[in-house]
ZAVO-848834 format. One record per residue (C-alpha): residue number from 0; residue in three letters; x, z, y. Coordinates in Angstrom, 3 decimals. Each point is the difference from the previous one (the first is absolute). Example, Ala and Ser with C-alpha at 12.3 -4.5 7.8 and 13.67 -1.06 7.14 Angstrom:
2
<atom resi="0" resn="Ala" xx="12.300" zz="7.800" yy="-4.500"/>
<atom resi="1" resn="Ser" xx="1.370" zz="-0.660" yy="3.440"/>
REM end
This chain:
289
<atom resi="0" resn="Met" xx="0.000" zz="0.000" yy="0.000"/>
<atom resi="1" resn="Ile" xx="1.185" zz="-0.868" yy="3.501"/>
<atom resi="2" resn="Ile" xx="-1.439" zz="1.645" yy="3.101"/>
<atom resi="3" resn="Ala" xx="1.132" zz="-0.885" yy="3.512"/>
<atom resi="4" resn="Val" xx="-0.568" zz="2.477" yy="2.835"/>
<atom resi="5" resn="Val" xx="0.056" zz="-1.642" yy="3.425"/>
<atom resi="6" resn="Gly" xx="-1.034" zz="0.679" yy="3.565"/>
<atom resi="7" resn="Pro" xx="1.376" zz="0.735" yy="3.449"/>
<atom resi="8" resn="Thr" xx="2.850" zz="2.369" yy="0.709"/>
<atom resi="9" resn="Gly" xx="-0.885" zz="3.687" yy="0.088"/>
<atom resi="10" resn="Val" xx="-3.191" zz="-0.264" yy="-2.055"/>
<atom resi="11" resn="Gly" xx="1.083" zz="1.899" yy="-3.137"/>
<atom resi="12" resn="Lys" xx="1.281" zz="-2.695" yy="-2.364"/>
<atom resi="13" resn="Thr" xx="2.848" zz="2.126" yy="-1.329"/>
<atom resi="14" resn="Lys" xx="-2.273" zz="2.922" yy="-0.817"/>
<atom resi="15" resn="Met" xx="-2.482" zz="-2.287" yy="-1.751"/>
<atom resi="16" resn="Ser" xx="2.720" zz="-1.766" yy="-2.005"/>
<atom resi="17" resn="Ile" xx="1.391" zz="3.291" yy="-1.296"/>
<atom resi="18" resn="Ala" xx="-3.462" zz="1.198" yy="-1.016"/>
<atom resi="19" resn="Leu" xx="-0.717" zz="-3.243" yy="-1.867"/>
<atom resi="20" resn="Ala" xx="3.418" zz="-0.039" yy="-1.660"/>
<atom resi="21" resn="Lys" xx="-0.584" zz="3.539" yy="-1.291"/>
<atom resi="22" resn="Lys" xx="-3.505" zz="-0.894" yy="-1.179"/>
<atom resi="23" resn="Tyr" xx="1.081" zz="-3.127" yy="-1.895"/>
<atom resi="24" resn="Asn" xx="3.561" zz="1.025" yy="-0.972"/>
<atom resi="25" resn="Ala" xx="1.326" zz="-2.899" yy="2.042"/>
<atom resi="26" resn="Glu" xx="3.206" zz="-0.912" yy="1.790"/>
<atom resi="27" resn="Ile" xx="-0.019" zz="-1.100" yy="3.629"/>
<atom resi="28" resn="Ile" xx="1.400" zz="-3.167" yy="1.563"/>
<atom resi="29" resn="Ser" xx="0.418" zz="0.099" yy="3.774"/>
<atom resi="30" resn="Cys" xx="-0.867" zz="-3.086" yy="2.050"/>
<atom resi="31" resn="Asp" xx="1.345" zz="1.216" yy="3.315"/>
<atom resi="32" resn="Ser" xx="2.560" zz="-2.277" yy="1.624"/>
<atom resi="33" resn="Met" xx="1.826" zz="2.875" yy="1.718"/>
<atom resi="34" resn="Gln" xx="-0.005" zz="2.669" yy="-2.713"/>
<atom resi="35" resn="Ile" xx="2.373" zz="-2.129" yy="-2.050"/>
<atom resi="36" resn="Tyr" xx="2.792" zz="1.124" yy="2.356"/>
<atom resi="37" resn="Lys" xx="2.075" zz="3.109" yy="-0.602"/>
<atom resi="38" resn="Arg" xx="0.029" zz="2.744" yy="2.677"/>
<atom resi="39" resn="Met" xx="-2.984" zz="-1.519" yy="1.846"/>
<atom resi="40" resn="Asp" xx="-2.119" zz="2.927" yy="-1.100"/>
<atom resi="41" resn="Ile" xx="-1.825" zz="1.679" yy="2.873"/>
<atom resi="42" resn="Gly" xx="-0.735" zz="-3.120" yy="2.028"/>
<atom resi="43" resn="Thr" xx="-1.507" zz="-1.836" yy="-2.973"/>
<atom resi="44" resn="Ala" xx="-2.002" zz="3.020" yy="-1.219"/>
<atom resi="45" resn="Lys" xx="1.777" zz="-0.431" yy="-3.324"/>
<atom resi="46" resn="Val" xx="-1.441" zz="2.024" yy="-2.868"/>
<atom resi="47" resn="Thr" xx="2.047" zz="3.165" yy="-0.520"/>
<atom resi="48" resn="Glu" xx="1.144" zz="1.442" yy="-3.307"/>
<atom resi="49" resn="Val" xx="-2.520" zz="2.821" yy="0.423"/>
<atom resi="50" resn="Glu" xx="-2.825" zz="-2.453" yy="0.690"/>
<atom resi="51" resn="Lys" xx="0.901" zz="-2.050" yy="-3.088"/>
<atom resi="52" resn="Glu" xx="-0.975" zz="2.936" yy="-2.248"/>
<atom resi="53" resn="Gly" xx="2.240" zz="-1.387" yy="-2.719"/>
<atom resi="54" resn="Ile" xx="-1.558" zz="-3.478" yy="0.031"/>
<atom resi="55" resn="Ile" xx="2.531" zz="-2.808" yy="-0.496"/>
<atom resi="56" resn="His" xx="0.239" zz="-2.302" yy="3.053"/>
<atom resi="57" resn="His" xx="1.514" zz="-3.479" yy="0.110"/>
<atom resi="58" resn="Met" xx="1.176" zz="-2.237" yy="2.885"/>
<atom resi="59" resn="Ile" xx="0.994" zz="2.900" yy="2.260"/>
<atom resi="60" resn="Asp" xx="3.561" zz="0.635" yy="1.272"/>
<atom resi="61" resn="Ile" xx="1.408" zz="-3.122" yy="-1.628"/>
<atom resi="62" resn="Lys" xx="1.884" zz="-1.512" yy="2.964"/>
<atom resi="63" resn="Asp" xx="2.325" zz="1.134" yy="2.772"/>
<atom resi="64" resn="Val" xx="-1.324" zz="-0.410" yy="3.526"/>
<atom resi="65" resn="Asp" xx="2.533" zz="-2.687" yy="0.903"/>
<atom resi="66" resn="Glu" xx="-1.012" zz="-2.221" yy="-2.941"/>
<atom resi="67" resn="Asp" xx="-2.458" zz="-2.846" yy="0.452"/>
<atom resi="68" resn="Tyr" xx="-3.002" zz="0.003" yy="-2.313"/>
<atom resi="69" resn="Ser" xx="-2.790" zz="-2.563" yy="-0.074"/>
<atom resi="70" resn="Val" xx="-3.442" zz="-0.103" yy="-1.533"/>
<atom resi="71" resn="Tyr" xx="1.488" zz="-2.462" yy="-2.507"/>
<atom resi="72" resn="Asp" xx="2.462" zz="2.673" yy="-1.111"/>
<atom resi="73" resn="Tyr" xx="-2.846" zz="2.481" yy="-0.255"/>
<atom resi="74" resn="Gln" xx="-2.091" zz="-2.391" yy="-2.061"/>
<atom resi="75" resn="Lys" xx="2.762" zz="-0.470" yy="-2.557"/>
<atom resi="76" resn="Glu" xx="0.924" zz="3.663" yy="-0.335"/>
<atom resi="77" resn="Ala" xx="-3.463" zz="1.557" yy="0.203"/>
<atom resi="78" resn="Arg" xx="-1.502" zz="-2.533" yy="-2.399"/>
<atom resi="79" resn="Tyr" xx="2.785" zz="0.765" yy="-2.481"/>
<atom resi="80" resn="Val" xx="-0.892" zz="3.701" yy="0.223"/>
<atom resi="81" resn="Leu" xx="-3.726" zz="-0.696" yy="-0.264"/>
<atom resi="82" resn="Asp" xx="0.346" zz="-2.276" yy="-3.024"/>
<atom resi="83" resn="Lys" xx="2.315" zz="2.492" yy="-1.719"/>
<atom resi="84" resn="Leu" xx="-2.455" zz="2.862" yy="0.495"/>
<atom resi="85" resn="Leu" xx="-2.888" zz="-2.109" yy="-1.282"/>
<atom resi="86" resn="Ser" xx="2.029" zz="-1.025" yy="-3.044"/>
<atom resi="87" resn="Glu" xx="0.396" zz="3.721" yy="-0.724"/>
<atom resi="88" resn="Asn" xx="-3.784" zz="0.448" yy="0.256"/>
<atom resi="89" resn="Lys" xx="0.327" zz="2.179" yy="3.061"/>
<atom resi="90" resn="Asn" xx="-2.519" zz="0.276" yy="2.798"/>
<atom resi="91" resn="Val" xx="1.243" zz="-0.971" yy="3.451"/>
<atom resi="92" resn="Ile" xx="-0.980" zz="1.073" yy="3.497"/>
<atom resi="93" resn="Ile" xx="1.200" zz="-2.276" yy="2.806"/>
<atom resi="94" resn="Val" xx="-0.078" zz="1.607" yy="3.425"/>
<atom resi="95" resn="Gly" xx="1.011" zz="-1.037" yy="3.492"/>
<atom resi="96" resn="Gly" xx="-0.977" zz="-1.652" yy="3.213"/>
<atom resi="97" resn="Thr" xx="2.072" zz="-3.197" yy="-0.052"/>
<atom resi="98" resn="Gly" xx="-2.668" zz="-2.511" yy="-0.900"/>
<atom resi="99" resn="Leu" xx="2.328" zz="-2.964" yy="-0.382"/>
<atom resi="100" resn="Tyr" xx="2.111" zz="1.893" yy="-2.526"/>
<atom resi="101" resn="Leu" xx="-3.081" zz="0.884" yy="-2.031"/>
<atom resi="102" resn="Lys" xx="-1.329" zz="-3.534" yy="0.051"/>
<atom resi="103" resn="Ala" xx="3.375" zz="-1.462" yy="-0.959"/>
<atom resi="104" resn="Leu" xx="0.128" zz="2.421" yy="-2.928"/>
<atom resi="105" resn="Leu" xx="-3.495" zz="-0.616" yy="-1.325"/>
<atom resi="106" resn="Tyr" xx="-0.733" zz="-3.605" yy="0.923"/>
<atom resi="107" resn="Asn" xx="1.534" zz="-3.329" yy="-0.933"/>
<atom resi="108" resn="Tyr" xx="2.432" zz="-0.229" yy="2.910"/>
<atom resi="109" resn="Asn" xx="2.639" zz="-2.615" yy="-0.776"/>
<atom resi="110" resn="Phe" xx="3.107" zz="0.429" yy="2.149"/>
<atom resi="111" resn="Thr" xx="1.490" zz="-3.445" yy="-0.289"/>
<atom resi="112" resn="Glu" xx="2.919" zz="0.186" yy="2.412"/>
<atom resi="113" resn="Ile" xx="0.927" zz="3.631" yy="0.532"/>
<atom resi="114" resn="Asn" xx="3.033" zz="0.594" yy="-2.155"/>
<atom resi="115" resn="Asp" xx="3.668" zz="0.730" yy="0.392"/>
<atom resi="116" resn="Thr" xx="1.071" zz="-3.565" yy="0.703"/>
<atom resi="117" resn="Val" xx="-2.867" zz="-2.028" yy="1.465"/>
<atom resi="118" resn="Arg" xx="-0.850" zz="0.652" yy="3.646"/>
<atom resi="119" resn="Lys" xx="-2.390" zz="-1.918" yy="2.193"/>
<atom resi="120" resn="Asp" xx="1.506" zz="-2.385" yy="2.544"/>
<atom resi="121" resn="Tyr" xx="-1.111" zz="0.918" yy="3.526"/>
<atom resi="122" resn="Ser" xx="2.417" zz="-2.334" yy="1.811"/>
<atom resi="123" resn="Met" xx="-2.844" zz="-2.150" yy="1.349"/>
<atom resi="124" resn="Tyr" xx="-1.554" zz="2.945" yy="1.859"/>
<atom resi="125" resn="Thr" xx="0.924" zz="1.231" yy="3.466"/>
<atom resi="126" resn="Asn" xx="0.843" zz="3.659" yy="0.627"/>
<atom resi="127" resn="Glu" xx="-3.344" zz="0.420" yy="1.747"/>
<atom resi="128" resn="Glu" xx="-1.877" zz="-1.411" yy="-2.984"/>
<atom resi="129" resn="Leu" xx="1.900" zz="2.271" yy="-2.400"/>
<atom resi="130" resn="Tyr" xx="-0.647" zz="2.993" yy="2.248"/>
<atom resi="131" resn="Asn" xx="-3.731" zz="-0.740" yy="0.111"/>
<atom resi="132" resn="Met" xx="-0.076" zz="-0.286" yy="-3.793"/>
<atom resi="133" resn="Val" xx="1.638" zz="3.419" yy="-0.306"/>
<atom resi="134" resn="Lys" xx="-2.447" zz="1.439" yy="2.549"/>
<atom resi="135" resn="Glu" xx="-2.895" zz="-1.187" yy="-2.156"/>
<atom resi="136" resn="Ile" xx="1.386" zz="2.165" yy="-2.804"/>
<atom resi="137" resn="Asp" xx="1.182" zz="2.954" yy="2.089"/>
<atom resi="138" resn="Asn" xx="-1.349" zz="0.083" yy="3.531"/>
<atom resi="139" resn="Asp" xx="2.296" zz="2.945" yy="0.804"/>
<atom resi="140" resn="Thr" xx="3.181" zz="-1.737" yy="-1.142"/>
<atom resi="141" resn="Lys" xx="3.199" zz="1.055" yy="1.756"/>
<atom resi="142" resn="Ile" xx="1.868" zz="-3.187" yy="-0.923"/>
<atom resi="143" resn="His" xx="1.112" zz="-1.811" yy="3.164"/>
<atom resi="144" resn="Ile" xx="-1.165" zz="-3.573" yy="0.479"/>
<atom resi="145" resn="Asn" xx="3.616" zz="-1.173" yy="0.268"/>
<atom resi="146" resn="Asn" xx="1.093" zz="1.675" yy="-3.244"/>
<atom resi="147" resn="Arg" xx="-0.657" zz="-3.051" yy="-2.153"/>
<atom resi="148" resn="Gln" xx="1.819" zz="1.325" yy="-3.065"/>
<atom resi="149" resn="Arg" xx="-2.182" zz="3.123" yy="-0.173"/>
<atom resi="150" resn="Leu" xx="-3.162" zz="-2.006" yy="0.664"/>
<atom resi="151" resn="Glu" xx="0.744" zz="-2.344" yy="-2.893"/>
<atom resi="152" resn="Ser" xx="1.036" zz="2.872" yy="-2.247"/>
<atom resi="153" resn="Tyr" xx="-3.240" zz="1.847" yy="0.721"/>
<atom resi="154" resn="Leu" xx="-2.135" zz="-3.047" yy="-0.746"/>
<atom resi="155" resn="Asn" xx="1.899" zz="-0.703" yy="-3.226"/>
<atom resi="156" resn="Asn" xx="-0.567" zz="3.572" yy="-1.133"/>
<atom resi="157" resn="His" xx="-3.687" zz="-0.085" yy="0.800"/>
<atom resi="158" resn="Pro" xx="-2.141" zz="-1.191" yy="-2.915"/>
<atom resi="159" resn="Thr" xx="-2.835" zz="-1.783" yy="1.753"/>
<atom resi="160" resn="Asn" xx="2.278" zz="-2.895" yy="0.902"/>
<atom resi="161" resn="Asp" xx="0.986" zz="-0.823" yy="-3.575"/>
<atom resi="162" resn="Val" xx="-2.869" zz="0.952" yy="-2.238"/>
<atom resi="163" resn="Lys" xx="-2.839" zz="-1.686" yy="-1.823"/>
<atom resi="164" resn="Ile" xx="-2.961" zz="2.353" yy="-0.097"/>
<atom resi="165" resn="Ser" xx="-2.724" zz="0.069" yy="-2.604"/>
<atom resi="166" resn="Asn" xx="-3.104" zz="2.169" yy="-0.068"/>
<atom resi="167" resn="Lys" xx="0.406" zz="0.421" yy="-3.741"/>
<atom resi="168" resn="Met" xx="0.386" zz="3.657" yy="-0.993"/>
<atom resi="169" resn="Leu" xx="2.500" zz="0.405" yy="-2.832"/>
<atom resi="170" resn="Tyr" xx="-1.079" zz="3.487" yy="-1.050"/>
<atom resi="171" resn="Asp" xx="-3.229" zz="1.888" yy="-0.596"/>
<atom resi="172" resn="Val" xx="0.031" zz="2.473" yy="2.883"/>
<atom resi="173" resn="Lys" xx="-2.495" zz="2.328" yy="1.612"/>
<atom resi="174" resn="Ile" xx="0.816" zz="0.151" yy="3.721"/>
<atom resi="175" resn="Ile" xx="-1.039" zz="3.242" yy="1.677"/>
<atom resi="176" resn="Gly" xx="-0.036" zz="0.138" yy="3.800"/>
<atom resi="177" resn="Leu" xx="-0.086" zz="3.187" yy="2.034"/>
<atom resi="178" resn="Thr" xx="-1.377" zz="0.109" yy="3.515"/>
<atom resi="179" resn="Arg" xx="-1.421" zz="2.375" yy="2.588"/>
<atom resi="180" resn="Pro" xx="-1.579" zz="-0.318" yy="3.460"/>
<atom resi="181" resn="Arg" xx="2.439" zz="-1.637" yy="2.398"/>
<atom resi="182" resn="Glu" xx="0.211" zz="2.819" yy="2.525"/>
<atom resi="183" resn="Glu" xx="0.622" zz="2.535" yy="-2.789"/>
<atom resi="184" resn="Leu" xx="2.700" zz="-2.221" yy="-1.468"/>
<atom resi="185" resn="Tyr" xx="1.685" zz="-0.457" yy="3.360"/>
<atom resi="186" resn="Glu" xx="0.010" zz="3.744" yy="0.604"/>
<atom resi="187" resn="Ala" xx="1.476" zz="0.558" yy="-3.472"/>
<atom resi="188" resn="Ile" xx="2.724" zz="-2.564" yy="0.750"/>
<atom resi="189" resn="Asn" xx="0.839" zz="1.696" yy="3.302"/>
<atom resi="190" resn="Asn" xx="0.213" zz="3.372" yy="-1.723"/>
<atom resi="191" resn="Arg" xx="2.169" zz="-1.421" yy="-2.754"/>
<atom resi="192" resn="Val" xx="2.468" zz="-1.406" yy="2.517"/>
<atom resi="193" resn="Asp" xx="0.188" zz="3.414" yy="1.693"/>
<atom resi="194" resn="Lys" xx="0.733" zz="1.562" yy="-3.399"/>
<atom resi="195" resn="Met" xx="2.686" zz="-2.613" yy="-0.685"/>
<atom resi="196" resn="Ile" xx="1.715" zz="0.968" yy="3.245"/>
<atom resi="197" resn="Lys" xx="-0.115" zz="3.681" yy="-0.981"/>
<atom resi="198" resn="Asp" xx="1.313" zz="-0.835" yy="-3.455"/>
<atom resi="199" resn="Gly" xx="3.089" zz="-1.727" yy="1.420"/>
<atom resi="200" resn="Leu" xx="-0.889" zz="-3.660" yy="0.628"/>
<atom resi="201" resn="Val" xx="2.232" zz="-0.222" yy="3.083"/>
<atom resi="202" resn="Glu" xx="2.968" zz="1.331" yy="-1.960"/>
<atom resi="203" resn="Glu" xx="-0.737" zz="-2.366" yy="-2.891"/>
<atom resi="204" resn="Ala" xx="-0.004" zz="-3.028" yy="2.318"/>
<atom resi="205" resn="Lys" xx="3.110" zz="1.281" yy="1.810"/>
<atom resi="206" resn="Tyr" xx="1.869" zz="0.005" yy="-3.319"/>
<atom resi="207" resn="Phe" xx="-0.373" zz="-3.790" yy="-0.178"/>
<atom resi="208" resn="Tyr" xx="0.586" zz="-0.506" yy="3.716"/>
<atom resi="209" resn="Asp" xx="3.262" zz="1.945" yy="-0.020"/>
<atom resi="210" resn="Arg" xx="1.231" zz="-2.225" yy="-2.829"/>
<atom resi="211" resn="Lys" xx="-0.883" zz="-3.102" yy="2.038"/>
<atom resi="212" resn="Ile" xx="-2.484" zz="-1.195" yy="-2.604"/>
<atom resi="213" resn="Asn" xx="-2.160" zz="-2.660" yy="1.597"/>
<atom resi="214" resn="Ser" xx="-1.417" zz="-1.646" yy="-3.095"/>
<atom resi="215" resn="Lys" xx="-3.203" zz="-1.852" yy="-0.739"/>
<atom resi="216" resn="Ala" xx="-1.537" zz="3.202" yy="-1.358"/>
<atom resi="217" resn="Ile" xx="0.786" zz="1.992" yy="3.145"/>
<atom resi="218" resn="Asn" xx="-1.233" zz="-2.775" yy="2.282"/>
<atom resi="219" resn="Thr" xx="-3.234" zz="-0.322" yy="-1.968"/>
<atom resi="220" resn="Ala" xx="-1.043" zz="3.563" yy="-0.792"/>
<atom resi="221" resn="Ile" xx="-2.249" zz="1.790" yy="2.464"/>
<atom resi="222" resn="Ala" xx="1.607" zz="3.259" yy="1.222"/>
<atom resi="223" resn="Tyr" xx="3.619" zz="-1.064" yy="-0.372"/>
<atom resi="224" resn="Lys" xx="-0.038" zz="-2.936" yy="2.392"/>
<atom resi="225" resn="Glu" xx="-1.806" zz="2.086" yy="2.646"/>
<atom resi="226" resn="Leu" xx="2.470" zz="2.858" yy="-0.327"/>
<atom resi="227" resn="Tyr" xx="2.884" zz="-2.467" yy="0.291"/>
<atom resi="228" resn="Leu" xx="-1.381" zz="-0.868" yy="3.451"/>
<atom resi="229" resn="Tyr" xx="0.137" zz="3.699" yy="0.815"/>
<atom resi="230" resn="Phe" xx="3.570" zz="0.327" yy="-1.273"/>
<atom resi="231" resn="Asp" xx="0.931" zz="-3.006" yy="2.163"/>
<atom resi="232" resn="Asn" xx="-1.446" zz="1.842" yy="3.029"/>
<atom resi="233" resn="Lys" xx="-2.537" zz="-2.779" yy="0.537"/>
<atom resi="234" resn="Ile" xx="-2.984" zz="2.336" yy="-0.319"/>
<atom resi="235" resn="Gly" xx="-0.533" zz="3.761" yy="-0.160"/>
<atom resi="236" resn="Leu" xx="-0.774" zz="1.961" yy="-3.156"/>
<atom resi="237" resn="Val" xx="-3.621" zz="0.631" yy="0.997"/>
<atom resi="238" resn="Glu" xx="-0.480" zz="-3.721" yy="0.609"/>
<atom resi="239" resn="Ala" xx="1.639" zz="-0.838" yy="-3.338"/>
<atom resi="240" resn="Ile" xx="-2.306" zz="2.382" yy="-1.857"/>
<atom resi="241" resn="Glu" xx="-3.058" zz="-1.417" yy="1.721"/>
<atom resi="242" resn="Leu" xx="1.172" zz="-3.523" yy="-0.855"/>
<atom resi="243" resn="Ile" xx="0.360" zz="1.003" yy="-3.665"/>
<atom resi="244" resn="Lys" xx="-3.568" zz="1.319" yy="0.009"/>
<atom resi="245" resn="Gln" xx="-1.350" zz="-3.088" yy="1.739"/>
<atom resi="246" resn="Arg" xx="1.712" zz="-2.446" yy="-2.345"/>
<atom resi="247" resn="Ser" xx="-0.970" zz="2.055" yy="-3.055"/>
<atom resi="248" resn="Arg" xx="-3.650" zz="-0.135" yy="1.056"/>
<atom resi="249" resn="Arg" xx="0.190" zz="-3.750" yy="0.526"/>
<atom resi="250" resn="Tyr" xx="1.709" zz="-0.425" yy="-3.343"/>
<atom resi="251" resn="Ala" xx="-2.750" zz="1.984" yy="-1.729"/>
<atom resi="252" resn="Lys" xx="-2.603" zz="-2.281" yy="1.536"/>
<atom resi="253" resn="Arg" xx="1.862" zz="-3.092" yy="-1.205"/>
<atom resi="254" resn="Gln" xx="0.357" zz="1.480" yy="-3.499"/>
<atom resi="255" resn="Tyr" xx="-3.716" zz="0.625" yy="-0.346"/>
<atom resi="256" resn="Thr" xx="-0.838" zz="-3.483" yy="1.253"/>
<atom resi="257" resn="Trp" xx="2.544" zz="-1.612" yy="-2.349"/>
<atom resi="258" resn="Phe" xx="-1.179" zz="1.779" yy="-3.148"/>
<atom resi="259" resn="Asn" xx="-3.638" zz="-0.536" yy="0.927"/>
<atom resi="260" resn="Asn" xx="0.506" zz="-3.747" yy="0.398"/>
<atom resi="261" resn="Gln" xx="2.647" zz="-0.750" yy="-2.625"/>
<atom resi="262" resn="Met" xx="-0.954" zz="2.010" yy="-3.071"/>
<atom resi="263" resn="Asn" xx="-3.034" zz="1.077" yy="-1.986"/>
<atom resi="264" resn="Val" xx="0.063" zz="3.680" yy="0.939"/>
<atom resi="265" resn="Lys" xx="-2.486" zz="2.725" yy="-0.881"/>
<atom resi="266" resn="Trp" xx="0.031" zz="2.218" yy="3.084"/>
<atom resi="267" resn="Phe" xx="-0.532" zz="3.757" yy="0.056"/>
<atom resi="268" resn="Asp" xx="-0.530" zz="2.117" yy="3.108"/>
<atom resi="269" resn="Ile" xx="2.162" zz="3.056" yy="-0.554"/>
<atom resi="270" resn="Asn" xx="-1.398" zz="3.498" yy="0.223"/>
<atom resi="271" resn="Val" xx="2.523" zz="1.668" yy="2.277"/>
<atom resi="272" resn="Asn" xx="-1.387" zz="3.487" yy="-0.631"/>
<atom resi="273" resn="Asp" xx="-0.029" zz="-0.405" yy="-3.792"/>
<atom resi="274" resn="Phe" xx="2.316" zz="-2.755" yy="-1.177"/>
<atom resi="275" resn="Thr" xx="-0.692" zz="0.928" yy="-3.634"/>
<atom resi="276" resn="Asp" xx="-3.508" zz="-1.326" yy="0.583"/>
<atom resi="277" resn="Thr" xx="1.498" zz="-3.384" yy="0.901"/>
<atom resi="278" resn="Ile" xx="2.256" zz="0.139" yy="-3.064"/>
<atom resi="279" resn="Asp" xx="-3.007" zz="0.689" yy="-2.233"/>
<atom resi="280" resn="Glu" xx="-1.898" zz="-2.874" yy="1.599"/>
<atom resi="281" resn="Val" xx="2.889" zz="-2.401" yy="-0.619"/>
<atom resi="282" resn="Ile" xx="0.404" zz="1.141" yy="-3.624"/>
<atom resi="283" resn="Ser" xx="-3.727" zz="-0.453" yy="-0.598"/>
<atom resi="284" resn="Tyr" xx="0.232" zz="-3.551" yy="1.331"/>
<atom resi="285" resn="Ile" xx="3.045" zz="-0.807" yy="-2.146"/>
<atom resi="286" resn="Glu" xx="-1.604" zz="1.272" yy="-3.180"/>
<atom resi="287" resn="Asn" xx="-3.342" zz="-1.722" yy="0.555"/>
<atom resi="288" resn="Asn" xx="1.168" zz="-3.425" yy="1.143"/>
REM end
């Protein structure tokens, strides 16, 4: 059995995945594009050893922050793990908020040109055209329009430029989505960012900054790129924290929209006051459908 738990950031996916893994004696595969990186713990809300409750997790802490990692890489490695677990007759819970990773894992995505030797030729494009293509993928990109090498590298490492997509699902999966009223979710996100700051997020980001790490992961992940602006004395700490909250809220909105439009999700409004009630509701759905 495969169950995927999806939804916006800060909605309780980790808690639900642990409960389901305990219920069905399953192992968990993460589909979070930032939790694959070592030491990016607080800013990515990475599941802690205590939170795991002894459940085996895969696709977490597998790369150093200065290593590039694409959705193509994730597809290969996560699908290997998934197929191995299924061959051992184990139940699997997939959890995370990176929709493209989940779809690449479960659907017939054929990456025809992303490999170690074949790269797309962008020589016919101007810098402005390349920059606009990057902006379509990451509107907050910090790559300068005149840095052609980085623009081309980014586009070559991004899957949507070299992939044939099929709507054919390769696995039998129940996709569970968690949601809550928008204002409640936004407040929860704000509170979570405040807790991250108290737990040492600034110090965690400073560790990378002091080592002059300016990798794709750092430039992509919300929290780190905003704090880098603070370390560079471009904005104040209060402004950086508010920017993290703002971008996290916007990201949550995009996540919900993406999952709602791209995948066949059964949505559940979480009971904030009694999350076990939501867990019971999800289990009842799984066992009766």
